[in-house]
C-alpha positions, 0 to 999 in steps of 0.5 A: 810685287804686284799690288791688288785691291778691290773695291765695292765701287768706284767711290771706294776707289776715288776715295782711295786715292784722294787719301794719297793725294788725287784731290782733283776731278778731272774731266775732258771737254775740247780734247783738254782735261779740265778740273772745276770747269776751270783749268785746261791741261793738256793729255800729254803732259800726264802721266798715270800713276795708279788705276783701279778697273771696276766691273759690275756684276750684272751689267757691263754698263756699269763698268768704269776705269779710275785713272790716278793721273799726275801733269809734270807740274804736280797736280793730282787728281783722278778721271773716270772712264765708261769701259767697252761700249760705253767709252766715246771716242773722244775719251779713247782718243785723250787716253791715248796720249797718256803713258803710266808711270814706270815705279819700281816698289 
């Protein structure tokens, strides 16, 4: 079964994932994910569990994707990326290392 959700904002998607246990706010720094500027994680150690793509109604600059990601050690959080022209080369490269976890529900 394909699940389709619609959230009015990126914040709503982040809140949904937080309720599912994805509470770490991941950011990119120097080709690694970091959480709160403290921990550094290799992107290849993560899987994309779920994602939500948000398209702004009028401004392409409002487009974003919220990724629910999980590490092999159980770290669960979200990573938010701009889309289209707003995505930088570093982000695109890091996202290419991630793969989707295949689940059947």
